[in-house]
C-alpha positions as CSV (number, residue, x, y, z in Angstrom):
1,X,139.6,-5.0,140.6
2,X,138.3,-1.8,138.7
3,X,135.1,-1.6,141.2
4,X,136.9,-1.9,144.2
5,X,139.4,0.8,142.8
6,X,136.2,2.8,141.8
7,X,134.5,2.9,145.1
8,X,137.4,4.2,146.8
9,X,137.7,7.1,144.0
10,X,134.0,7.8,144.2
11,X,134.1,8.5,147.9
12,X,137.4,10.8,147.4
13,X,136.8,13.4,144.8
14,X,134.3,15.4,143.3
15,X,132.1,15.0,139.9
16,X,133.7,16.5,137.0
17,X,135.6,19.8,139.1
18,X,139.0,21.5,139.3
19,X,141.6,19.1,139.5
20,X,143.5,18.5,142.6
21,X,146.4,16.4,143.6
22,X,144.1,14.2,145.3
23,X,141.6,13.3,141.9
24,X,144.8,13.0,139.8
25,X,146.0,10.4,141.7
26,X,142.7,8.7,141.8
27,X,142.1,9.5,137.8
28,X,146.0,8.0,137.3
29,X,144.5,4.6,139.2
30,X,141.4,4.4,137.6
31,X,143.4,5.2,133.9
32,X,145.7,2.2,134.5
33,X,142.8,-0.4,135.4
34,X,140.3,0.5,133.2
35,X,142.3,2.1,130.1
36,X,146.0,1.1,130.3
37,X,145.4,-2.0,128.5
38,X,144.7,-0.5,124.9
39,X,146.2,3.2,125.4
40,X,149.6,4.2,125.8
41,X,150.3,7.2,128.2
42,X,153.6,7.7,129.7
43,X,153.0,9.5,132.7
44,X,150.5,6.3,133.9
45,X,153.6,3.9,132.5
46,X,150.8,2.1,130.2
47,X,151.7,0.6,126.7
48,X,148.7,-0.5,125.4
49,X,148.6,-1.2,121.5
50,X,144.5,-1.2,120.9
51,X,143.8,2.1,121.2
52,X,145.8,5.4,120.0
53,X,148.9,6.3,121.6
54,X,147.4,9.3,124.0
55,X,150.7,10.9,124.6
56,X,150.2,12.4,121.0
57,X,146.6,14.0,121.5
58,X,147.0,16.4,123.3
59,X,142.8,15.6,125.2
60,X,141.3,18.6,126.8
61,X,139.4,17.7,129.6
62,X,135.8,17.8,128.5
63,X,137.2,15.7,125.1
64,X,138.5,13.0,127.3
65,X,134.9,13.2,129.4
66,X,133.1,13.1,125.9
67,X,134.5,10.2,124.4
68,X,135.0,7.9,127.9
69,X,131.5,8.5,128.3
70,X,130.1,7.8,125.0
71,X,133.1,6.0,123.2
72,X,133.6,6.0,119.9
73,X,136.4,5.1,116.7
74,X,136.3,1.5,118.2
75,X,136.5,2.2,122.1
76,X,133.1,1.4,124.0
77,X,131.3,4.0,125.8
78,X,132.2,3.5,129.6
79,X,128.9,6.5,130.9
80,X,127.5,3.1,132.4
81,X,130.3,1.5,134.0
82,X,132.1,4.6,135.8
83,X,130.5,7.0,138.1
84,X,131.2,10.7,136.7
85,X,133.3,11.1,139.7
86,X,135.8,8.2,137.9
87,X,135.4,9.8,134.8
88,X,136.2,13.4,136.2
89,X,139.3,11.8,137.6
90,X,140.4,10.5,134.5
91,X,139.7,12.8,132.2
92,X,141.4,15.1,134.8
93,X,144.5,12.8,134.6
94,X,145.1,12.5,131.0
95,X,144.5,16.1,130.1
96,X,146.9,17.2,132.3
97,X,149.1,14.3,131.3
98,X,148.8,15.5,127.5
99,X,148.7,19.4,128.0
100,X,150.4,20.8,124.9
101,X,151.1,18.2,123.1
102,X,149.1,17.2,119.7
103,X,147.1,19.9,117.3
């Protein structure tokens, strides 16, 4: 399922580019598919309990990219299973959804 969603997203959005409505929509779809089972994020409607509640994180785009690609803190890295476009879409969505939260 993730591969099919990822293929459509990869064709539709720029790699690590500025956020646009298209890549934010794809980012949400990808986040739900790839991250939602572990992470809670109200903007995505997810309620995962394995990883941190991202609504409390306030992560920047660059921080999300690094975390998704490299992993760490118990989270696996997805740098080999997601394209740059997919990671960029997820990072844009998470950063936008958590702006102004956390410290």
